[in-house]
VOFITOR-373939 format. One line per field, with one value per residue (C-alpha): x, y, z; residue in three letters. Coordinates in nm, 2 decimals, m for minus. Layout:
<lomis>
x X;...
y Y;...
z Z;...
res Ala;...
</lomis>
This chain:
<lomis>
x m5.09;m4.75;m4.77;m4.86;m4.56;m4.32;m4.45;m4.40;m4.05;m3.97;m4.11;m3.88;m3.58;m3.67;m3.72;m3.38;m3.22;m3.39;m3.31;m2.95;m2.77;m2.68;m2.32;m2.06;m1.91;m1.61;m1.63;m1.53;m1.72;m1.96;m1.79;m2.01;m1.82;m1.48;m1.38;m1.52;m1.84;m2.11;m2.22;m1.88;m1.80;m1.78;m1.90;m1.62;m1.66;m1.70;m1.99;m2.15;m2.13;m2.28;m2.56;m2.63;m2.63;m2.89;m3.11;m3.08;m3.15;m3.46;m3.59;m3.52;m3.70;m4.00;m4.00;m3.99;m4.28;m4.49;m4.41;m4.51;m4.85;m4.90;m4.81;m5.06;m5.33;m5.26;m5.27;m5.60;m5.75;m5.64;m5.70;m5.98;m5.75;m5.55;m5.18;m4.93;m4.56;m4.36;m4.15;m3.78;m3.55;m3.35;m3.01;m2.83;m3.01;m2.85;m3.05;m3.13;m3.04;m3.35;m3.46;m3.64;m4.01;m4.26;m4.42;m4.72;m4.69;m5.02;m4.98;m4.65;m4.48;m4.19;m3.88;m3.59;m3.23;m2.92;m2.71;m2.62;m2.46;m2.65;m2.89;m2.61;m2.57;m2.95;m3.02;m2.73;m2.69;m3.05;m3.12;m3.48;m3.56;m3.89;m3.81;m4.14;m4.49;m4.60;m4.79;m5.15;m5.24;m5.39;m5.09;m4.85;m5.06;m5.08;m4.71;m4.59;m4.83;m4.72;m4.35;m4.34;m4.68;m4.85;m4.64;m4.29;m4.02;m3.80;m3.50;m3.61;m3.69;m3.35;m3.19;m3.36;m3.30;m2.93;m2.80;m2.66;m2.56;m2.18;m1.88;m1.62;m1.31;m1.10;m0.90;m0.96;m1.34;m1.37;m1.62;m1.86;m2.14;m2.09;m2.36;m2.35;m2.70;m2.89;m3.21;m3.15;m2.90;m3.16;m3.17;m2.80;m2.72;m2.96;m2.81;m2.46;m2.54;m2.64;m2.34;m2.11;m2.27;m2.14;m1.81;m1.71;m1.86;m1.87;m1.59;m1.48;m1.83;m1.91;m1.77;m1.90;m2.23;m2.56;m2.83;m3.03;m2.74;m2.92;m3.08;m2.77;m2.53;m2.76;m2.81;m2.47;m2.26;m1.94;m1.62;m1.39;m1.12;m1.36;m1.41;m1.23;m0.97;m1.02;m0.71;m0.82;m1.10;m0.87;m0.80;m1.16;m1.21;m1.46;m1.63;m1.66;m1.81;m2.05;m2.16;m2.22;m2.42;m2.64;m2.71;m2.78;m3.03;m3.19;m3.22;m3.38;m3.63;m3.74;m3.75;m3.99;m4.19;m4.23;m3.97;m4.23;m4.14;m3.92;m4.02;m3.74;m3.80;m3.62;m3.67;m3.83;m3.57;m3.32;m3.50;m3.43;m3.10;m2.89;m2.63;m2.29;m1.97;m1.60;m1.57;m1.87;m1.90;m2.25;m2.24;m2.16;m2.43;m2.69;m2.58;m2.63;m2.97;m3.08;m2.98;m3.28;m3.49;m3.67;m3.93;m4.14;m4.49;m4.70;m4.74;m4.36;m4.34;m4.60;m4.43;m4.08;m4.11;m4.12;m4.14;m4.09;m4.19;m3.98;m4.07;m3.75;m3.44;m3.22;m3.39;m3.42;m3.05;m2.98;m3.19;m3.03;m2.69;m2.80;m2.93;m2.64;m2.52;m2.88;m2.87;m2.53;m2.67;m2.81;m3.16;m3.04;m3.14;m3.50;m3.54;m3.43;m3.67;m3.96;m3.86;m3.87;m4.21;m4.36;m4.22;m4.40;m4.71;m4.85;m5.16;m4.94;m4.70;m4.99;m5.14;m4.80;m4.80;m4.96;m5.04;m5.05;m5.14;m4.79;m4.53;m4.25;m3.99;m4.01;m4.02;m3.86;m3.52;m3.63;m3.49;m3.60;m3.85;m3.81;m4.08;m3.85;m3.55;m3.76;m3.90;m3.55;m3.44;m3.74;m3.96;m4.24;m4.29;m4.37;m4.30;m4.17;m3.85;m3.98;m4.05;m4.39;m4.70;m4.82;m5.19;m5.23;m5.60;m5.48;m5.24;m4.89;m4.68;m4.32;m4.06;m4.23;m3.94;m3.56;m3.35;m3.03;m2.88;m3.00;m3.06;m2.95;m3.05;m2.94;m3.30;m3.30;m3.02;m3.24;m3.53;m3.75;m3.79;m3.68;m3.52;m3.63;m3.41;m3.48;m3.31;m3.06;m2.94;m2.95;m2.81;m2.50;m2.31;m2.41;m2.63;m2.78;m2.73;m2.99;m2.94;m3.18;m3.08;m2.86;m2.81;m2.47;m2.35;m2.18;m2.03;m1.79;m1.59;m1.62;m1.96;m1.87;m1.92;m2.29;m2.22;m2.29;m1.98;m1.99;m2.09;m2.36;m2.51;m2.49;m2.67;m2.94;m2.98;m3.02;m3.26;m3.48;m3.51;m3.59;m3.86;m4.03;m4.09;m4.19;m4.57;m4.59;m4.66;m4.31;m4.25;m3.91;m3.96;m4.04;m4.13;m3.87;m3.99;m3.95;m3.60;m3.48;m3.60;m3.40;m3.09;m3.13;m3.19;m2.89;m2.66;m2.58;m2.43;m2.49;m2.32;m2.57;m2.55;m2.62;m2.91;m3.06;m3.03;m3.21;m3.49;m3.55;m3.83;m4.03;m3.96;m3.66;m3.61;m3.41;m3.19;m3.07;m3.02;m2.82;m2.58;m2.52;m2.43;m2.18;m2.00;m2.02;m1.73;m1.78;m1.69;m1.99;m2.22;m2.18;m2.05;m1.76;m1.49;m1.22;m1.02;m1.30;m1.18;m1.39;m1.67;m1.52;m1.56;m1.30;m1.36;m1.34;m1.62;m1.61;m1.82;m1.89;m2.03;m2.09;m2.14;m1.82;m1.67;m1.34;m1.09;m0.82;m0.63;m0.60;m0.48;m0.29;0.02;0.02;0.24;0.01;m0.01;m0.23;m0.57;m0.84;m0.95;m1.32;m1.42;m1.64;m1.53;m1.43;m1.34;m1.21;m1.33;m1.18;m1.47;m1.44;m1.75;m1.72;m1.98;m2.30;m2.21;m1.87;m1.82;m1.86;m1.51;m1.38;m1.60;m1.45;m1.10;m0.95;m0.64;m0.72;m0.49;m0.44;m0.26;0.00;0.06;0.42;0.59;0.84;1.18;1.04;0.80;0.49;0.24;0.34;0.07;0.05;m0.16;m0.31;m0.48;m0.76;m0.74;m0.94;m1.28;m1.36;m1.70;m1.91;m2.28;m2.20;m2.08;m2.43;m2.58;m2.33;m2.43;m2.79;m2.65;m2.37;m2.45;m2.15;m1.93;m1.60;m1.48;m1.15;m1.04;m0.75;m0.79;m1.11;m1.42;m1.67;m1.96;m2.32;m2.44
y m2.82;m2.70;m2.90;m3.21;m3.16;m3.11;m3.42;m3.63;m3.50;m3.59;m3.94;m3.97;m3.87;m4.12;m4.40;m4.33;m4.34;m4.66;m4.85;m4.98;m4.86;m5.11;m5.24;m5.05;m5.23;m5.44;m5.41;m5.73;m5.69;m5.44;m5.24;m5.41;m5.74;m5.59;m5.71;m5.41;m5.40;m5.21;m5.02;m4.88;m4.80;m4.43;m4.32;m4.21;m3.88;m4.08;m4.27;m3.96;m3.80;m4.10;m4.10;m3.73;m3.77;m4.05;m3.82;m3.53;m3.75;m3.90;m3.56;m3.42;m3.71;m3.67;m3.30;m3.36;m3.60;m3.35;m3.08;m3.30;m3.38;m3.01;m2.92;m3.17;m3.04;m2.68;m2.78;m2.96;m2.67;m2.41;m2.62;m2.39;m2.09;m1.99;m2.09;m1.81;m1.83;m1.78;m1.46;m1.52;m1.54;m1.23;m1.23;m1.21;m1.49;m1.83;m2.11;m2.38;m2.74;m2.92;m3.20;m3.12;m3.08;m3.29;m3.08;m3.20;m3.21;m3.03;m2.78;m2.59;m2.43;m2.18;m2.29;m2.06;m2.14;m1.95;m2.12;m2.44;m2.74;m2.74;m3.00;m3.25;m3.25;m3.25;m3.56;m3.78;m3.71;m3.80;m4.17;m4.14;m3.88;m3.77;m3.78;m3.64;m3.72;m4.07;m4.08;m4.19;m4.52;m4.33;m4.10;m4.39;m4.58;m4.28;m4.20;m4.56;m4.61;m4.28;m4.37;m4.74;m4.85;m5.17;m5.43;m5.31;m5.58;m5.65;m5.58;m5.22;m5.17;m5.30;m5.05;m4.76;m4.88;m4.94;m4.61;m4.35;m3.99;m4.01;m3.84;m4.04;m4.14;m4.13;m3.80;m3.73;m3.75;m3.64;m3.37;m3.63;m3.85;m4.22;m4.45;m4.82;m4.92;m4.86;m4.66;m4.36;m4.20;m3.93;m3.82;m3.83;m3.64;m3.36;m3.32;m3.34;m3.05;m2.82;m2.94;m2.84;m2.50;m2.43;m2.61;m2.44;m2.09;m2.04;m2.23;m1.96;m1.88;m2.24;m2.20;m1.85;m1.80;m1.73;m2.00;m1.85;m1.91;m2.01;m1.67;m1.48;m1.66;m1.70;m1.33;m1.21;m1.28;m1.47;m1.40;m1.66;m1.57;m1.67;m2.02;m2.32;m2.46;m2.81;m2.94;m2.83;m3.08;m3.31;m3.03;m2.98;m3.03;m3.28;m3.01;m2.79;m3.08;m3.17;m2.81;m2.78;m3.10;m2.99;m2.65;m2.81;m3.05;m2.76;m2.55;m2.84;m2.91;m2.55;m2.53;m2.82;m2.65;m2.33;m2.16;m2.18;m2.51;m2.81;m3.16;m3.38;m3.75;m3.99;m4.34;m4.42;m4.69;m4.41;m4.26;m4.54;m4.63;m4.42;m4.28;m4.17;m4.26;m4.21;m4.58;m4.60;m4.34;m4.23;m4.40;m4.74;m4.69;m4.61;m4.89;m5.13;m4.98;m5.03;m5.40;m5.60;m5.30;m5.32;m5.10;m5.33;m5.20;m4.90;m5.05;m5.07;m4.70;m4.60;m4.80;m4.67;m4.32;m4.00;m3.65;m3.29;m2.98;m2.66;m2.31;m2.16;m2.22;m2.19;m2.47;m2.68;m2.66;m2.73;m3.04;m3.16;m3.11;m3.31;m3.59;m3.59;m3.94;m4.07;m3.94;m4.10;m4.44;m4.69;m4.53;m4.18;m4.16;m4.28;m4.06;m3.75;m3.84;m3.88;m3.55;m3.37;m3.53;m3.43;m3.08;m3.04;m3.23;m3.55;m3.38;m3.11;m3.37;m3.56;m3.24;m3.16;m3.48;m3.56;m3.91;m3.96;m4.33;m4.43;m4.47;m4.22;m4.50;m4.66;m5.03;m5.26;m5.12;m4.88;m4.56;m4.22;m4.07;m3.74;m3.61;m3.68;m3.51;m3.21;m3.19;m3.16;m2.91;m2.67;m2.76;m2.92;m3.28;m3.19;m3.47;m3.27;m3.07;m2.79;m2.44;m2.36;m2.54;m2.69;m2.73;m3.03;m3.10;m3.16;m2.94;m3.08;m2.93;m2.83;m2.63;m2.32;m2.08;m2.04;m2.28;m2.27;m2.59;m2.74;m3.06;m3.21;m3.54;m3.79;m3.83;m3.48;m3.58;m3.88;m3.64;m3.79;m3.45;m3.09;m2.94;m2.58;m2.28;m2.28;m2.61;m2.57;m2.23;m2.24;m1.97;m2.18;m2.38;m2.72;m2.98;m3.31;m3.53;m3.80;m4.11;m4.40;m4.56;m4.33;m3.97;m3.80;m3.44;m3.20;m2.87;m2.59;m2.39;m2.07;m1.90;m1.73;m2.06;m1.95;m1.60;m1.50;m1.37;m1.06;m1.23;m1.43;m1.12;m0.96;m1.25;m1.23;m0.86;m0.89;m1.19;m1.01;m0.70;m0.92;m1.11;m0.79;m0.71;m1.07;m1.06;m1.41;m1.58;m1.72;m1.79;m1.62;m1.34;m0.97;m0.68;m0.45;m0.17;m0.38;m0.49;m0.13;m0.07;m0.37;m0.24;0.10;m0.05;m0.29;m0.05;m0.28;m0.13;m0.35;m0.30;m0.17;m0.48;m0.70;m0.48;m0.48;m0.86;m0.92;m0.67;m0.79;m1.03;m0.78;m0.97;m1.08;m1.43;m1.48;m1.76;m1.55;m1.25;m1.47;m1.59;m1.22;m1.14;m1.42;m1.28;m0.92;m0.79;m0.71;m0.35;m0.31;m0.48;m0.83;m1.15;m1.24;m1.44;m1.56;m1.74;m1.93;m1.82;m1.51;m1.60;m1.93;m2.06;m2.28;m2.39;m2.68;m2.89;m3.16;m3.47;m3.67;m4.02;m4.12;m4.49;m4.69;m4.82;m4.96;m4.68;m4.80;m4.47;m4.52;m4.88;m5.01;m5.21;m5.55;m5.86;m6.00;m5.68;m5.38;m5.39;m5.14;m4.92;m4.93;m4.57;m4.28;m4.11;m3.74;m3.65;m3.32;m3.23;m2.96;m2.82;m2.61;m2.45;m2.29;m2.02;m2.14;m1.97;m2.14;m2.30;m2.68;m2.73;m2.60;m2.85;m3.13;m3.05;m2.81;m2.62;m2.30;m2.00;m1.81;m1.49;m1.49;m1.20;m1.13;m1.02;m1.21;m1.09;m0.90;m0.70;m0.88;m1.06;m1.42;m1.67;m2.02;m2.29;m2.49;m2.82;m2.88;m3.19;m3.48;m3.47;m3.76;m3.90;m4.05;m4.03;m3.74;m3.54;m3.57;m3.43;m3.14;m3.06;m3.01;m2.71;m2.60;m2.72;m2.87;m2.87;m3.05;m3.24;m3.39;m3.57;m3.77;m4.14;m4.33;m4.17;m4.02;m4.26;m4.16;m4.51
z 3.44;3.55;3.88;3.69;3.45;3.73;3.91;3.60;3.55;3.92;3.85;3.55;3.76;4.04;3.79;3.63;3.98;4.07;3.75;3.72;3.42;3.15;3.18;2.99;2.69;2.75;3.14;3.31;3.64;3.80;4.08;4.34;4.28;4.27;4.63;4.81;5.02;4.84;5.14;5.21;4.85;4.77;4.42;4.19;4.00;3.68;3.82;3.95;3.61;3.44;3.69;3.64;3.26;3.30;3.51;3.27;2.97;3.13;3.23;2.88;2.72;2.93;2.86;2.49;2.51;2.70;2.45;2.16;2.33;2.40;2.04;1.90;2.13;2.02;1.65;1.69;1.87;1.61;1.29;1.15;1.16;0.85;0.86;0.89;0.81;1.13;1.16;1.09;1.39;1.47;1.30;1.63;1.81;1.80;1.65;1.91;1.83;1.71;1.48;1.15;1.17;0.98;0.71;0.51;0.13;0.11;0.39;0.36;0.65;0.63;0.82;0.90;0.99;1.07;0.80;0.63;0.79;1.12;1.00;0.97;1.35;1.41;1.19;1.27;1.65;1.73;1.76;1.66;1.40;1.27;0.90;0.78;0.65;0.54;0.21;0.22;0.05;m0.24;m0.28;m0.28;m0.54;m0.77;m0.74;m0.79;m1.09;m1.25;m1.22;m1.29;m1.41;m1.32;m1.49;m1.39;m1.37;m1.07;m1.29;m1.36;m0.99;m0.90;m1.14;m0.97;m0.62;m0.66;m0.79;m0.57;m0.66;m0.62;m0.77;m0.96;m0.76;m1.08;m1.07;m1.45;m1.41;m1.05;m1.14;m1.28;m1.13;m1.17;m1.31;m1.22;m1.33;m1.65;m1.62;m1.39;m1.64;m1.72;m1.36;m1.31;m1.64;m1.55;m1.20;m1.36;m1.60;m1.30;m1.10;m1.39;m1.40;m1.05;m1.07;m1.40;m1.37;m0.99;m0.83;m0.60;m0.46;m0.36;m0.01;0.07;m0.10;0.07;0.10;m0.18;m0.41;m0.74;m0.77;m0.67;m0.90;m1.20;m1.25;m1.36;m1.67;m1.62;m1.82;m1.95;m1.70;m1.42;m1.55;m1.42;m1.66;m1.80;m1.64;m1.30;m1.27;m1.07;m0.82;m0.72;m0.35;m0.21;m0.01;m0.32;m0.52;m0.25;m0.21;m0.59;m0.58;m0.29;m0.44;m0.78;m0.62;m0.44;m0.75;m0.95;m0.68;m0.64;m1.03;m1.02;m0.74;m0.94;m0.71;m0.43;m0.26;m0.26;m0.14;0.00;0.02;0.25;0.40;0.74;0.82;0.85;1.14;1.39;1.54;1.30;1.53;1.39;1.56;1.48;1.40;1.17;0.89;0.79;0.45;0.61;0.87;0.60;0.38;0.67;0.75;0.39;0.38;0.27;0.19;m0.14;m0.31;m0.53;m0.49;m0.38;m0.04;0.00;m0.10;0.15;0.43;0.37;0.21;0.42;0.28;0.40;0.22;0.24;0.12;0.24;0.03;0.33;0.52;0.20;0.14;0.50;0.48;0.16;0.31;0.62;0.40;0.16;0.27;0.20;m0.16;m0.20;m0.09;m0.33;m0.30;m0.40;m0.76;m0.69;m0.39;m0.59;m0.87;m0.62;m0.46;m0.80;m0.88;m0.55;m0.57;m0.89;m0.76;m0.89;m1.04;m1.21;m1.35;m1.51;m1.65;m1.81;m2.01;m2.34;m2.24;m1.86;m1.89;m1.97;m1.69;m1.66;m1.65;m1.99;m2.06;m2.13;m2.02;m1.74;m1.90;m1.78;m2.02;m2.19;m1.95;m1.65;m1.82;m1.91;m1.56;m1.42;m1.69;m1.71;m1.41;m1.61;m1.72;m2.08;m2.33;m2.63;m2.69;m2.92;m2.79;m2.65;m2.76;m3.09;m3.19;m3.43;m3.34;m2.99;m2.79;m2.77;m2.49;m2.53;m2.34;m2.19;m2.14;m2.16;m1.94;m1.75;m1.91;m2.24;m2.43;m2.76;m2.90;m3.17;m3.26;m3.42;m3.66;m3.76;m3.82;m3.55;m3.36;m3.37;m3.06;m3.00;m2.93;m2.56;m2.51;m2.80;m2.67;m2.29;m2.06;m1.99;m2.26;m2.10;m2.26;m2.16;m2.47;m2.55;m2.76;m2.81;m2.48;m2.27;m2.15;m2.12;m2.09;m2.33;m2.21;m2.28;m2.03;m2.23;m2.26;m2.59;m2.79;m2.81;m2.93;m3.29;m3.47;m3.69;m4.01;m3.85;m3.71;m4.05;m4.21;m3.95;m4.00;m4.38;m4.36;m4.10;m4.32;m4.62;m4.43;m4.33;m4.70;m4.78;m4.84;m4.99;m4.66;m4.63;m5.00;m5.00;m5.26;m5.24;m5.47;m5.64;m5.42;m5.11;m5.23;m5.26;m4.90;m4.79;m4.96;m4.79;m4.44;m4.46;m4.65;m4.93;m5.24;m5.54;m5.88;m6.14;m6.34;m6.04;m5.94;m6.29;m6.31;m5.98;m6.06;m6.42;m6.34;m6.12;m5.79;m5.60;m5.47;m5.15;m5.29;m5.58;m5.36;m5.12;m5.39;m5.49;m5.13;m5.11;m5.41;m5.28;m5.08;m4.71;m4.77;m5.00;m4.74;m4.87;m4.72;m4.95;m4.77;m5.01;m4.74;m4.58;m4.24;m4.19;m3.95;m3.87;m3.51;m3.34;m2.98;m2.74;m2.61;m2.34;m2.33;m2.01;m2.00;m1.64;m1.70;m1.63;m1.96;m2.07;m2.15;m2.38;m2.33;m1.96;m1.98;m1.69;m1.75;m1.59;m1.61;m1.87;m2.08;m2.08;m1.90;m1.99;m1.70;m1.61;m1.54;m1.66;m1.98;m2.03;m2.39;m2.52;m2.87;m3.09;m3.29;m3.60;m3.74;m4.08;m4.17;m4.32;m4.65;m4.68;m5.03;m5.03;m5.16;m4.82;m4.64;m4.86;m4.72;m4.97;m4.88;m4.68;m4.71;m4.39;m4.34;m4.06;m3.83;m3.94;m4.26;m4.48;m4.58;m4.88;m4.66;m4.81;m4.60;m4.56;m4.66;m4.52;m4.68;m4.40;m4.45;m4.21;m3.99;m4.13;m3.96;m3.72;m3.68;m3.40;m3.32;m3.08;m3.38;m3.53;m3.21;m3.21;m3.57;m3.47;m3.27;m3.50;m3.86;m4.05;m3.74;m3.79;m3.48;m3.37;m3.06;m2.93;m2.84;m2.80;m2.97;m2.74;m2.66;m2.61;m2.52
res Met;Ala;Asp;Gln;Glu;Glu;Glu;Glu;Leu;Arg;Met;Ala;Ile;Arg;Met;Ser;Met;Gln;Gln;Pro;Ser;Pro;Pro;Glu;Pro;Lys;Arg;Ser;Lys;Pro;Trp;Glu;Asn;Ala;Gly;Val;Thr;Ala;Gly;Thr;Gln;Glu;Glu;Ser;Pro;Glu;Ala;Lys;Asn;Arg;Lys;Leu;Gln;Arg;Glu;Leu;Met;Ala;Ala;Ala;Ala;Glu;Lys;Arg;Met;Met;Met;Ala;Lys;Asn;Thr;Lys;Ser;Ser;Val;Ala;Ala;Ser;Ala;Pro;Ala;Pro;Ala;Leu;Ala;Pro;Ala;Pro;Ala;Pro;Ala;Ser;Ala;Pro;Thr;Pro;Met;Lys;Thr;Glu;Lys;Ser;Val;Ser;Val;Thr;Lys;Glu;Glu;Glu;Glu;Thr;Ser;Ser;Gly;Leu;Gly;Glu;Gly;Val;Val;Asp;Val;Trp;Lys;Glu;Lys;Asp;Val;Asn;Leu;Gly;Lys;Glu;Leu;Ser;Glu;Ala;Glu;Ala;Asn;Asn;Leu;Phe;Ser;Met;Val;Phe;Gly;Ser;Gly;Val;Ser;Arg;Asp;Ile;Leu;Ala;Gln;Trp;Thr;Asn;Gln;Gly;Ile;Arg;Phe;Ser;Ser;Asp;Pro;Glu;Thr;Ser;Met;Gly;Leu;Val;Gln;His;Glu;Gly;Gly;Pro;Cys;Gly;Val;Leu;Ala;Ala;Ile;Gln;Ala;Phe;Val;Leu;Lys;Tyr;Leu;Ile;Phe;Tyr;Pro;Asp;Glu;Leu;Gly;Lys;Val;Ala;Pro;Asn;Met;Pro;Gln;Asn;Leu;Gly;Ser;Arg;Arg;Val;Ser;Lys;Ser;Glu;Cys;Val;Ala;Ser;Asn;Asn;Phe;Ala;Ser;Leu;Thr;Glu;Asp;Gly;Lys;Ala;Arg;Ala;Leu;Val;Ile;Ser;Met;Gly;Glu;Ile;Leu;Phe;Leu;Cys;Gly;Ser;Asn;Lys;Arg;Ala;Val;Ile;Ala;Thr;Leu;Ser;Val;Leu;Gly;His;Gly;Ile;Val;Glu;Ser;Glu;Asp;Ser;Pro;Lys;Asp;Glu;Ile;Ile;Ala;Lys;Ala;Leu;Glu;Gly;Leu;Ser;Ile;Glu;Ser;Ala;Ser;Asp;Leu;Gln;Lys;Asn;Leu;Arg;Val;Asn;Thr;Tyr;Thr;Ser;Gln;Ala;Ser;Ala;Leu;Gln;Arg;Leu;Glu;Ala;Met;Phe;Pro;Val;Phe;Gln;Ser;Arg;Met;Gly;Ala;Met;Leu;Phe;Leu;Ile;Ser;Ala;Leu;Leu;Ser;Arg;Gly;Val;Asp;Ser;Val;Gln;Ala;Asp;Arg;Asp;Asp;Pro;Thr;Leu;Pro;Leu;Val;Thr;Ala;Pro;Phe;Gly;His;Ala;Ser;Gln;Glu;Ile;Val;Asn;Leu;Leu;Leu;Cys;Gly;Gln;Ala;Val;Pro;Asn;Val;Phe;Asp;Gly;Arg;Met;Asp;Leu;Gly;Met;Cys;Leu;Lys;Gly;Ile;Pro;Thr;Ser;Val;Glu;Val;Gly;Phe;Leu;Thr;Leu;Leu;Glu;Ser;Leu;Asn;Phe;Cys;Lys;Val;Gly;Gln;Tyr;Leu;Lys;Cys;Pro;Lys;Trp;Pro;Ile;Trp;Val;Val;Gly;Ser;Glu;Ser;His;Tyr;Thr;Val;Leu;Phe;Ala;Ile;Asp;Thr;Ser;Val;Gln;Asp;Glu;Asn;Glu;Leu;Glu;Lys;Arg;Glu;Ser;Gln;Ile;Arg;Lys;Ala;Phe;Asp;Val;Gln;Asp;Gln;Ser;Gly;Gly;Gly;Gly;Phe;Ile;Ser;Val;Glu;Gly;Phe;His;Gln;Val;Leu;Arg;Glu;Thr;Arg;Ile;Asn;Leu;Pro;Pro;Glu;Lys;Leu;Asp;His;Leu;Cys;Ser;Thr;Gly;Phe;Ile;Val;Trp;Ser;Glu;Phe;Trp;Gln;Val;Leu;Leu;Asp;Leu;Asp;Lys;Ser;Ser;Gly;Gly;Leu;Lys;Asp;Ser;Thr;Gly;Leu;Met;Gly;Lys;Lys;Val;Phe;Asp;Leu;Tyr;His;Phe;Asn;Gly;Ile;Ala;Lys;Ser;Val;Leu;Asn;Gly;Ser;Gln;Val;Thr;Ser;Gly;Gly;Glu;Thr;Pro;Val;Gln;Arg;Pro;Arg;Leu;Thr;Lys;Leu;Lys;Val;Ser;Val;Pro;Pro;Arg;Trp;Thr;Pro;Glu;Glu;Phe;Met;Ala;Gly;Ala;Ala;Val;Pro;Ser;Val;Ser;Gly;Gly;Asn;Asp;Ser;Ser;Gly;Lys;Asp;Ala;Val;Glu;Val;Ala;Lys;Pro;Glu;Pro;Pro;Gln;His;Ala;Pro;Leu;Val;Asp;Cys;Ile;Arg;Thr;Arg;Trp;Pro;Arg;Ala;Ile;Cys;Asn;Trp;Val;Gly;Asp;Pro;Pro;Ser;Ile;Val
</lomis>
């Protein structure tokens, strides 16, 4: 076998020596015709080097072909044996340059790497790249039918095949992903939420963190001082944003794969003739390669789609970083959606859904369904936003566990649904916001916006003690004996006349007890707040809408007047949340006395009467109030848009 291999390599070398090399670009004449006799011409060092390179390339190509044949033979011979994950390479050993291996979606193989970034060289320096496994006809049919259905229009397909995952070039919204087409906004908004998690709460770690970054970073609490300031969005580096995007995509894919695997989809056309040069950037090369490519049927999907499966986060992040220009291309949003669906598994996605006969991309406008958004946020394609499951004769599936970033929807303010606590109170103060036709993102740069204040905790404590004694099945009343137990546990000292009044009927109703607590001073265990400021929250929220809109604030002055700028929108909102027990006259805008920190000339506390700013309203405010009831919002300039 070795002798045969050596002979074939020698043959390859002889063939390379016999075949004349193709003419170099822009050479006027071959050296044989330059006025010198060929037989007397001595080869220049440059010519010798080119000849040697041809010989080495031919030998290396033949060697790779032989290794591929041997590998296939070995795999076929050992097919019945159970697959074992290869041992990781020693830390001190350098990782050899190699192309990514094809990995089946159904048969996972562990891949190791020495770090991130090497895949970029591997993929783009090789002219012909094995980009992965081709889907079978049945797999392609099931995937296309599940995503688009049978009667999808060309307009919807065009929306999903003409949307890349790219950051805004506008300095004020440079941390945001731009949407050019309607439809994929649900995918972009979910990715955006994870990207903001890293950009806001872990900006310093983006350049130095280990490949298993999502687990490392998500485990610790972040203080306000570590968060990026809102006016620093314009100062974010391109490398930092790209790193945050790659890690966010990897985290989502592993979330969909139950933290066991990530499937990464790409296109077969990118494996042929894609060679980077200094004169041709990757994005231009990819855009040219995608010219004329369309995905309009399951057969198109089978022909053009290639997938790899990764069980190592390091190798998955390396691959994502290598394929970063592909996800920036016009096929990026669809490729990422397919990657997420295959990471979960087509059968598992269908099992997650209440009605698997409907397409995931909804007609007639091609919007991402709630199942797609939930898949990217919690790892399961469940159709509902409540916590857990609900049995109404049939089992309805909701969000199974707590999440990193959450979800709010205008539909809840219209009483069409009820968002559960898992999505309403995520680990990080970042929410995808849904309207009837669009998805945007709401976020805070301070994690304390979700903390309960002292009086909210006190209310929760009292109510919990009351509910323990409630034997009415949730009717909201308890016995006199149980009431005295509540007073002892919560250290409430009621005046005798109030206590006698509440106990006079033989049972105590929560609503009457609550009114007494509102009139009882805090020093006696009550919740009385004569100023209306005790327990009040004031904080900032930011709203990002990635679809390019006219921004009147950022109008450009031209000779003909001001021209609105078309760009994504970032709006800062000042949010004031009065306590739930605040009197209604305060909510109506009554004057609110507030005690200043200094003293007046007579030595008495100076009291200022502050009139709250008139509340402003937009549909986004209704979404915010599903999270913070009766919130008052103000902003400068154009109202935030969720459409």
